[in-house]
N, CA, C and O atoms as CSV, one atom per row, in Angstrom:
chain,resi,resn,atom,element,x,y,z
A,1,MET,N,N,0.768,-1.190,0.077
A,1,MET,CA,C,-0.007,-0.025,0.187
A,1,MET,C,C,0.965,1.218,0.020
A,1,MET,O,O,2.137,1.105,0.380
A,2,PRO,N,N,0.608,2.112,-0.389
A,2,PRO,CA,C,1.404,3.535,-0.781
A,2,PRO,C,C,1.234,4.515,0.807
A,2,PRO,O,O,0.270,4.657,1.559
A,3,ALA,N,N,2.408,4.969,0.844
A,3,ALA,CA,C,2.355,5.908,2.074
A,3,ALA,C,C,3.205,7.257,1.230
A,3,ALA,O,O,3.915,7.343,0.228
A,4,ARG,N,N,2.707,8.145,2.203
A,4,ARG,CA,C,3.579,9.528,1.958
A,4,ARG,C,C,3.797,10.228,3.572
A,4,ARG,O,O,3.240,9.932,4.630
A,5,CYS,N,N,4.835,11.262,3.267
A,5,CYS,CA,C,5.046,11.937,4.216
A,5,CYS,C,C,5.096,13.471,3.911
A,5,CYS,O,O,6.034,14.022,3.334
A,6,PHE,N,N,3.704,14.235,4.480
A,6,PHE,CA,C,4.199,15.567,3.903
A,6,PHE,C,C,4.526,16.373,4.844
A,6,PHE,O,O,4.281,15.980,5.984
A,7,LEU,N,N,5.162,17.717,4.678
A,7,LEU,CA,C,5.390,18.756,5.451
A,7,LEU,C,C,4.570,19.916,5.462
A,7,LEU,O,O,5.103,20.598,4.587
A,8,VAL,N,N,3.779,20.454,5.823
A,8,VAL,CA,C,2.940,21.377,5.492
A,8,VAL,C,C,3.583,22.554,6.506
A,8,VAL,O,O,3.703,22.539,7.731
A,9,SER,N,N,3.958,23.609,5.492
A,9,SER,CA,C,4.299,24.915,6.408
A,9,SER,C,C,3.379,26.134,5.901
A,9,SER,O,O,2.688,26.033,4.887
A,10,GLY,N,N,3.429,27.261,6.671
A,10,GLY,CA,C,2.543,28.430,6.787
A,10,GLY,C,C,2.016,28.584,8.251
A,10,GLY,O,O,2.779,28.373,9.194
A,11,ARG,N,N,0.649,28.969,8.454
A,11,ARG,CA,C,0.119,29.586,9.621
A,11,ARG,C,C,-0.913,27.952,9.801
A,11,ARG,O,O,-2.126,27.844,9.621
A,12,VAL,N,N,-0.001,26.939,10.172
A,12,VAL,CA,C,-0.667,25.670,10.446
A,12,VAL,C,C,-0.579,25.188,11.773
A,12,VAL,O,O,-0.885,24.012,11.968
A,13,GLN,N,N,-0.165,25.986,12.840
A,13,GLN,CA,C,-0.376,25.174,14.316
A,13,GLN,C,C,-1.166,26.394,14.926
A,13,GLN,O,O,-1.041,27.560,14.550
A,14,GLY,N,N,-1.901,25.998,15.807
A,14,GLY,CA,C,-2.829,26.930,16.573
A,14,GLY,C,C,-4.224,27.231,15.758
A,14,GLY,O,O,-4.931,28.165,16.133
A,15,VAL,N,N,-4.557,26.523,14.774
A,15,VAL,CA,C,-5.512,26.528,13.662
A,15,VAL,C,C,-6.337,25.402,13.374
A,15,VAL,O,O,-7.085,25.381,12.396
A,16,HIS,N,N,-6.184,24.078,14.526
A,16,HIS,CA,C,-6.649,23.119,14.512
A,16,HIS,C,C,-6.391,22.388,13.027
A,16,HIS,O,O,-7.243,21.733,12.427
A,17,PHE,N,N,-5.393,22.576,12.692
A,17,PHE,CA,C,-4.847,21.708,11.450
A,17,PHE,C,C,-4.766,20.495,11.558
A,17,PHE,O,O,-5.151,19.826,10.599
A,18,ARG,N,N,-4.288,19.873,12.650
A,18,ARG,CA,C,-3.842,18.580,13.104
A,18,ARG,C,C,-5.361,18.054,12.968
A,18,ARG,O,O,-5.542,17.211,12.089
A,19,ALA,N,N,-6.440,18.440,13.714
A,19,ALA,CA,C,-7.404,17.789,14.080
A,19,ALA,C,C,-8.254,17.689,12.371
A,19,ALA,O,O,-8.588,16.606,11.891
A,20,ALA,N,N,-8.437,18.774,11.797
A,20,ALA,CA,C,-8.973,18.686,10.801
A,20,ALA,C,C,-8.394,17.545,9.887
A,20,ALA,O,O,-9.011,16.670,9.281
A,21,THR,N,N,-7.012,17.795,9.952
A,21,THR,CA,C,-6.402,16.534,8.659
A,21,THR,C,C,-6.492,15.575,9.319
A,21,THR,O,O,-6.192,14.667,8.544
A,22,SER,N,N,-6.790,14.998,10.599
A,22,SER,CA,C,-6.978,13.671,10.874
A,22,SER,C,C,-8.401,13.332,10.417
A,22,SER,O,O,-8.759,12.396,9.703
A,23,ALA,N,N,-9.150,14.321,10.997
A,23,ALA,CA,C,-10.856,13.990,10.397
A,23,ALA,C,C,-10.678,13.750,8.825
A,23,ALA,O,O,-11.215,12.742,8.365
A,24,GLN,N,N,-10.031,14.515,8.038
A,24,GLN,CA,C,-10.013,14.228,6.589
A,24,GLN,C,C,-9.346,12.977,6.180
A,24,GLN,O,O,-9.610,12.351,5.154
A,25,ALA,N,N,-8.388,12.635,7.138
A,25,ALA,CA,C,-7.688,11.227,6.461
A,25,ALA,C,C,-8.705,9.848,6.981
A,25,ALA,O,O,-8.799,8.722,6.491
A,26,ARG,N,N,-9.129,10.229,7.712
A,26,ARG,CA,C,-10.065,8.891,8.488
A,26,ARG,C,C,-11.312,9.106,7.491
A,26,ARG,O,O,-11.830,8.020,7.230
A,27,GLN,N,N,-11.846,10.029,6.956
A,27,GLN,CA,C,-12.904,10.022,6.047
A,27,GLN,C,C,-12.670,9.236,4.688
A,27,GLN,O,O,-13.502,8.520,4.130
A,28,LEU,N,N,-11.328,9.516,4.245
A,28,LEU,CA,C,-10.718,8.970,3.212
A,28,LEU,C,C,-10.153,7.524,3.390
A,28,LEU,O,O,-9.550,6.953,2.481
A,29,GLY,N,N,-10.416,6.889,4.785
A,29,GLY,CA,C,-9.981,5.805,5.004
A,29,GLY,C,C,-8.049,5.588,5.115
A,29,GLY,O,O,-7.484,4.500,4.995
A,30,LEU,N,N,-7.570,6.506,5.287
A,30,LEU,CA,C,-6.158,6.487,5.600
A,30,LEU,C,C,-5.874,6.271,7.036
A,30,LEU,O,O,-6.684,6.517,7.930
A,31,THR,N,N,-4.401,5.685,7.255
A,31,THR,CA,C,-3.976,5.454,8.335
A,31,THR,C,C,-2.581,6.659,8.341
A,31,THR,O,O,-2.041,7.223,7.390
A,32,GLY,N,N,-2.346,6.733,9.604
A,32,GLY,CA,C,-1.085,7.335,9.961
A,32,GLY,C,C,-1.147,8.649,11.205
A,32,GLY,O,O,-1.770,8.268,12.196
A,33,HIS,N,N,-0.780,9.654,11.283
A,33,HIS,CA,C,-0.201,10.689,11.971
A,33,HIS,C,C,-0.422,11.960,11.219
A,33,HIS,O,O,-0.334,12.205,10.016
A,34,ALA,N,N,-0.787,12.828,12.418
A,34,ALA,CA,C,-0.510,14.259,12.062
A,34,ALA,C,C,0.068,15.055,13.751
A,34,ALA,O,O,-0.381,15.271,14.876
A,35,ARG,N,N,1.083,15.216,13.107
A,35,ARG,CA,C,1.736,16.171,14.334
A,35,ARG,C,C,2.550,17.551,14.227
A,35,ARG,O,O,2.881,17.806,13.069
A,36,ASN,N,N,2.932,18.469,15.162
A,36,ASN,CA,C,3.111,19.332,15.337
A,36,ASN,C,C,4.632,19.246,15.281
A,36,ASN,O,O,5.132,18.401,16.023
A,37,LEU,N,N,5.539,20.057,14.446
A,37,LEU,CA,C,6.883,20.112,14.373
A,37,LEU,C,C,7.253,21.105,15.130
A,37,LEU,O,O,6.358,21.927,15.329
A,38,ALA,N,N,8.412,21.351,15.699
A,38,ALA,CA,C,8.911,22.417,16.634
A,38,ALA,C,C,9.398,23.640,15.613
A,38,ALA,O,O,9.393,24.803,16.017
A,39,ASP,N,N,9.790,23.320,14.351
A,39,ASP,CA,C,9.838,24.639,13.470
A,39,ASP,C,C,8.479,25.027,12.697
A,39,ASP,O,O,8.402,25.461,11.547
A,40,GLY,N,N,7.461,24.777,13.565
A,40,GLY,CA,C,6.217,25.614,12.759
A,40,GLY,C,C,5.689,25.018,11.674
A,40,GLY,O,O,4.911,25.610,10.926
A,41,ARG,N,N,6.150,23.528,11.460
A,41,ARG,CA,C,5.555,22.962,10.159
A,41,ARG,C,C,4.591,22.046,10.759
A,41,ARG,O,O,4.701,21.879,11.973
A,42,VAL,N,N,3.599,21.374,10.094
A,42,VAL,CA,C,3.147,20.186,10.273
A,42,VAL,C,C,3.384,18.880,9.625
A,42,VAL,O,O,3.388,18.791,8.398
A,43,GLU,N,N,3.560,17.973,10.313
A,43,GLU,CA,C,4.195,16.548,9.499
A,43,GLU,C,C,2.984,15.857,9.166
A,43,GLU,O,O,2.079,16.068,9.973
A,44,VAL,N,N,2.763,15.259,8.419
A,44,VAL,CA,C,1.356,14.045,8.128
A,44,VAL,C,C,1.900,13.115,7.557
A,44,VAL,O,O,2.370,13.327,6.439
A,45,VAL,N,N,2.019,11.569,8.258
A,45,VAL,CA,C,2.314,10.692,7.769
A,45,VAL,C,C,0.904,10.061,7.278
A,45,VAL,O,O,0.008,10.306,8.086
A,46,ALA,N,N,0.421,9.188,5.971
A,46,ALA,CA,C,-0.180,8.815,6.074
A,46,ALA,C,C,-0.330,7.572,4.916
A,46,ALA,O,O,0.322,7.762,3.889
A,47,GLU,N,N,-1.188,6.224,4.993
A,47,GLU,CA,C,-0.965,4.953,4.305
A,47,GLU,C,C,-2.216,4.801,3.754
A,47,GLU,O,O,-3.162,5.221,4.421
A,48,GLY,N,N,-2.444,4.273,2.638
A,48,GLY,CA,C,-3.848,4.018,1.980
A,48,GLY,C,C,-3.416,3.768,0.330
A,48,GLY,O,O,-2.313,3.587,-0.186
A,49,SER,N,N,-4.719,3.837,-0.221
A,49,SER,CA,C,-4.754,4.039,-1.610
A,49,SER,C,C,-3.888,5.369,-2.407
A,49,SER,O,O,-3.481,6.447,-1.974
A,50,ALA,N,N,-3.853,4.977,-3.235
A,50,ALA,CA,C,-3.010,5.952,-4.282
A,50,ALA,C,C,-4.177,7.331,-4.411
A,50,ALA,O,O,-3.845,8.509,-4.279
A,51,ALA,N,N,-5.451,6.892,-4.669
A,51,ALA,CA,C,-6.569,8.302,-5.150
A,51,ALA,C,C,-6.717,8.561,-3.441
A,51,ALA,O,O,-7.239,9.671,-3.330
A,52,ALA,N,N,-6.522,8.110,-2.378
A,52,ALA,CA,C,-7.331,8.826,-0.935
A,52,ALA,C,C,-5.786,9.674,-1.027
A,52,ALA,O,O,-5.876,10.893,-0.887
A,53,LEU,N,N,-4.657,9.214,-1.208
A,53,LEU,CA,C,-3.535,9.885,-0.768
A,53,LEU,C,C,-3.548,10.928,-1.567
A,53,LEU,O,O,-3.464,12.038,-1.041
A,54,ALA,N,N,-3.649,10.828,-2.926
A,54,ALA,CA,C,-3.828,12.330,-3.890
A,54,ALA,C,C,-5.039,13.226,-3.613
A,54,ALA,O,O,-4.888,14.414,-3.895
A,55,GLN,N,N,-6.526,12.739,-2.970
A,55,GLN,CA,C,-7.197,13.750,-2.418
A,55,GLN,C,C,-6.749,14.313,-1.201
A,55,GLN,O,O,-7.047,15.497,-1.048
A,56,LEU,N,N,-6.012,13.682,-0.159
A,56,LEU,CA,C,-5.338,14.459,0.970
A,56,LEU,C,C,-4.416,15.385,0.510
A,56,LEU,O,O,-4.441,16.549,0.912
A,57,ALA,N,N,-3.496,14.928,-0.400
A,57,ALA,CA,C,-2.650,16.073,-0.688
A,57,ALA,C,C,-3.250,17.376,-1.229
A,57,ALA,O,O,-2.816,18.515,-1.055
A,58,ALA,N,N,-4.271,17.011,-1.881
A,58,ALA,CA,C,-5.078,18.072,-2.396
A,58,ALA,C,C,-5.576,18.915,-1.278
A,58,ALA,O,O,-5.160,20.073,-1.267
A,59,TRP,N,N,-6.449,18.522,-0.270
A,59,TRP,CA,C,-6.862,18.885,0.814
A,59,TRP,C,C,-5.624,19.813,1.739
A,59,TRP,O,O,-5.743,20.928,2.246
A,60,LEU,N,N,-4.802,19.172,1.730
A,60,LEU,CA,C,-3.497,19.998,2.525
A,60,LEU,C,C,-3.052,21.254,2.153
A,60,LEU,O,O,-2.680,22.209,2.836
A,61,SER,N,N,-3.184,21.047,0.582
A,61,SER,CA,C,-2.819,22.490,0.005
A,61,SER,C,C,-3.331,23.728,0.247
A,61,SER,O,O,-2.798,24.786,-0.087
A,62,HIS,N,N,-4.694,23.561,1.014
A,62,HIS,CA,C,-5.273,24.858,1.648
A,62,HIS,C,C,-5.899,24.454,3.098
A,62,HIS,O,O,-6.379,25.313,3.839
A,63,GLY,N,N,-5.857,23.196,3.406
A,63,GLY,CA,C,-6.269,23.191,4.889
A,63,GLY,C,C,-7.596,23.315,5.683
A,63,GLY,O,O,-8.578,23.055,4.988
A,64,PRO,N,N,-7.871,23.655,6.987
A,64,PRO,CA,C,-9.234,24.078,7.483
A,64,PRO,C,C,-8.932,25.548,7.095
A,64,PRO,O,O,-7.908,26.073,6.658
A,65,PRO,N,N,-10.231,26.070,7.413
A,65,PRO,CA,C,-10.276,27.293,7.284
A,65,PRO,C,C,-9.572,28.566,7.803
A,65,PRO,O,O,-9.284,29.603,7.206
A,66,ALA,N,N,-9.413,28.258,8.859
A,66,ALA,CA,C,-8.457,29.108,9.592
A,66,ALA,C,C,-6.705,29.368,9.254
A,66,ALA,O,O,-6.014,30.371,9.437
A,67,ALA,N,N,-6.377,28.088,8.723
A,67,ALA,CA,C,-5.065,27.960,8.101
A,67,ALA,C,C,-4.840,28.928,6.899
A,67,ALA,O,O,-5.679,29.637,6.344
A,68,ARG,N,N,-3.528,28.795,6.630
A,68,ARG,CA,C,-2.775,29.380,5.571
A,68,ARG,C,C,-1.660,28.623,5.260
A,68,ARG,O,O,-0.652,28.553,5.964
A,69,VAL,N,N,-1.847,28.024,4.144
A,69,VAL,CA,C,-0.806,26.857,3.750
A,69,VAL,C,C,0.112,27.374,2.743
A,69,VAL,O,O,-0.322,27.809,1.676
A,70,ASP,N,N,1.358,27.351,3.018
A,70,ASP,CA,C,1.981,27.899,2.066
A,70,ASP,C,C,2.770,27.307,1.194
A,70,ASP,O,O,3.143,27.825,0.142
A,71,HIS,N,N,3.160,25.817,1.722
A,71,HIS,CA,C,3.858,24.975,1.199
A,71,HIS,C,C,3.701,23.841,1.525
A,71,HIS,O,O,3.702,23.740,2.752
A,72,VAL,N,N,3.481,22.354,0.700
A,72,VAL,CA,C,3.577,21.359,1.214
A,72,VAL,C,C,4.338,20.451,0.409
A,72,VAL,O,O,3.986,20.262,-0.756
A,73,LEU,N,N,5.265,19.909,0.849
A,73,LEU,CA,C,6.566,18.878,0.603
A,73,LEU,C,C,6.083,17.924,0.869
A,73,LEU,O,O,5.734,17.661,2.020
A,74,GLU,N,N,5.867,16.811,-0.552
A,74,GLU,CA,C,5.364,15.610,-0.136
A,74,GLU,C,C,6.692,15.037,-0.789
A,74,GLU,O,O,7.520,15.443,-1.604
A,75,GLN,N,N,6.417,13.490,0.238
A,75,GLN,CA,C,7.664,12.532,-0.335
A,75,GLN,C,C,6.974,10.867,-0.230
A,75,GLN,O,O,6.099,10.492,0.551
A,76,GLU,N,N,7.608,10.149,-1.163
A,76,GLU,CA,C,7.158,8.656,-0.535
A,76,GLU,C,C,7.643,7.779,0.286
A,76,GLU,O,O,8.709,7.326,-0.129
A,77,ILE,N,N,7.280,7.321,1.348
A,77,ILE,CA,C,7.785,6.593,2.350
A,77,ILE,C,C,7.467,5.141,2.298
A,77,ILE,O,O,6.501,4.834,1.600
A,78,GLU,N,N,7.970,4.398,2.781
A,78,GLU,CA,C,7.809,2.936,3.063
A,78,GLU,C,C,6.577,2.694,4.381
A,78,GLU,O,O,6.567,3.061,5.556
A,79,ALA,N,N,5.637,1.937,3.579
A,79,ALA,CA,C,4.412,1.684,4.443
A,79,ALA,C,C,4.811,0.887,5.711
A,79,ALA,O,O,5.670,0.008,5.651
A,80,THR,N,N,4.045,1.272,7.084
A,80,THR,CA,C,4.508,0.365,8.167
A,80,THR,C,C,3.460,-0.605,8.529
A,80,THR,O,O,3.718,-1.530,9.300
A,81,GLY,N,N,2.160,-0.426,7.956
A,81,GLY,CA,C,1.073,-1.102,8.184
A,81,GLY,C,C,0.163,-0.583,9.175
A,81,GLY,O,O,-0.787,-1.246,9.592
A,82,ARG,N,N,0.461,0.720,9.606
A,82,ARG,CA,C,-0.249,1.219,10.743
A,82,ARG,C,C,-1.678,1.308,10.708
A,82,ARG,O,O,-2.218,1.524,9.623
A,83,VAL,N,N,-2.512,1.142,11.967
A,83,VAL,CA,C,-3.723,0.983,11.916
A,83,VAL,C,C,-4.302,2.368,12.747
A,83,VAL,O,O,-3.801,2.753,13.803
A,84,GLY,N,N,-5.340,2.974,12.134
A,84,GLY,CA,C,-5.661,4.176,12.441
A,84,GLY,C,C,-5.259,5.289,12.174
A,84,GLY,O,O,-4.161,5.290,11.616
A,85,PHE,N,N,-5.804,6.452,12.385
A,85,PHE,CA,C,-4.922,7.448,12.318
A,85,PHE,C,C,-5.280,8.602,13.632
A,85,PHE,O,O,-6.407,8.757,14.103
A,86,GLU,N,N,-4.252,9.217,13.998
A,86,GLU,CA,C,-3.440,9.743,15.123
A,86,GLU,C,C,-3.499,11.122,14.922
A,86,GLU,O,O,-2.964,11.583,13.913
A,87,GLU,N,N,-4.191,12.026,15.898
A,87,GLU,CA,C,-3.380,13.278,16.015
A,87,GLU,C,C,-2.511,13.260,17.143
A,87,GLU,O,O,-2.884,13.061,18.299
A,88,CYS,N,N,-1.092,13.518,16.695
A,88,CYS,CA,C,-0.422,13.314,17.892
A,88,CYS,C,C,0.032,14.777,18.439
A,88,CYS,O,O,-0.224,15.848,17.888
A,89,GLN,N,N,0.889,14.552,19.856
A,89,GLN,CA,C,1.098,15.760,20.393
A,89,GLN,C,C,2.506,15.556,19.624
A,89,GLN,O,O,2.917,14.645,18.905
A,90,ALA,N,N,3.160,16.946,20.128
A,90,ALA,CA,C,4.551,17.024,19.089
A,90,ALA,C,C,5.244,15.978,19.954
A,90,ALA,O,O,5.016,15.720,21.136
A,91,ASN,N,N,6.323,15.309,18.959
A,91,ASN,CA,C,7.256,14.511,19.339
A,91,ASN,C,C,6.983,13.216,19.859
A,91,ASN,O,O,7.817,12.424,20.297
A,92,ALA,N,N,5.465,13.025,19.760
A,92,ALA,CA,C,5.075,11.553,20.406
A,92,ALA,C,C,4.361,10.939,19.156
A,92,ALA,O,O,3.434,11.503,18.574
A,93,ILE,N,N,4.894,9.703,18.794
A,93,ILE,CA,C,3.917,9.243,17.623
A,93,ILE,C,C,4.093,7.494,18.249
A,93,ILE,O,O,5.068,6.906,18.716
A,94,ALA,N,N,2.689,7.061,17.999
A,94,ALA,CA,C,2.495,5.735,18.511
A,94,ALA,C,C,3.245,5.494,20.009
A,94,ALA,O,O,4.250,4.790,19.920
A,95,GLY,N,N,3.059,5.763,20.781
A,95,GLY,CA,C,3.263,5.729,21.920
A,95,GLY,C,C,4.993,5.678,22.280
A,95,GLY,O,O,5.335,5.218,23.369
A,96,VAL,N,N,5.800,6.062,21.524
A,96,VAL,CA,C,7.120,6.313,21.483
A,96,VAL,C,C,7.560,7.722,22.150
A,96,VAL,O,O,7.230,8.827,21.721
A,97,ARG,N,N,8.092,7.553,22.896
A,97,ARG,CA,C,8.657,8.807,23.820
A,97,ARG,C,C,9.804,9.803,23.007
A,97,ARG,O,O,10.549,9.014,22.426
A,98,ARG,N,N,10.168,10.952,22.780
A,98,ARG,CA,C,11.189,11.463,22.457
A,98,ARG,C,C,11.784,12.494,23.551
A,98,ARG,O,O,11.113,13.291,24.206
A,99,ARG,N,N,13.016,12.336,23.603
A,99,ARG,CA,C,13.580,13.236,24.452
A,99,ARG,C,C,14.421,14.521,23.746
A,99,ARG,O,O,14.956,15.372,24.455
């Protein structure tokens, strides 16, 4: 199954971007996570059908109404077989603590 990592920059933190992205990804049947990065971007990792990933990429280019998306960097990554889609706290993915 295809997987992508998206790095979204602009006014994407503090505007419910992660929550809206998680809802959109779940609606598209994708698995993965969305999390804030220390540099102000949001990282979105998603796995699923190519069509659903393309729809998510299109949605990420504008995001929720309060967001301002300046740029979306998209990279193909190896699928991990994730289950569900998580809205993660910064530096916390799938129960892994980072220091």
